[in-house]
C-alpha positions, 0 to 999 in steps of 0.5 A: 500500500506504500506509494513509491512516489510519495514524499517523505512528508507524505510517508510520515503522514501515512504512517501516522494515519495508519497508527491512528486507525490501529489505535481507534480500532483497538489494535494498539494503545495510544501509548504504543502508537506515540512510542512508535512515532517518537512523541508524547501521548499528548502529541499523539492525541493532538494529531489524532484529534486533527486527523479525525476532524479533517476526516469528518470535514473531508467526508461532509456533503459538498455543493454540487457543480464546479466551485466558484473561481476566485475573483481577480480584481484586476481582471474584473476591472479590465472586463468592465473597462472593455465592456464600457469601451465596446459600448462607446465604440458602438455609439460612435459607429452609429453616430458616424453612420448618421453623419454620413447619411445626413451629409448625402444630398437629398436625391428627391429634391429637383 
C-alpha cells in the first residue's frame, strides 16, 4: 500500500494515519502508537484529534457543480473597462453612420 512516489512528508503522514486507525480500532494503545512515532501521548492525541476532524470535514456533503473561481480584481476591472469601451465604440459607429447619411444630398429634391 506504500506509494513509491510519495514524499517523505507524505510517508510520515501515512504512517501516522495508519497508527491512528490501529489505535481507534483497538489494535494498539495510544501509548504504543506515540512510542512508535517518537512523541508524547499528548502529541499523539493532538494529531489524532486533527486527523479525525479533517476526516469528518473531508467526508461532509459538498455543493454540487464546479466551485466558484476566485475573483481577480484586476481582471474584473479590465472586463468592465472593455465592456464600457465596446459600448462607446458602438455609439460612435452609429453616430458616424448618421453623419454620413445626413451629409448625402437629398436625391428627391429637383
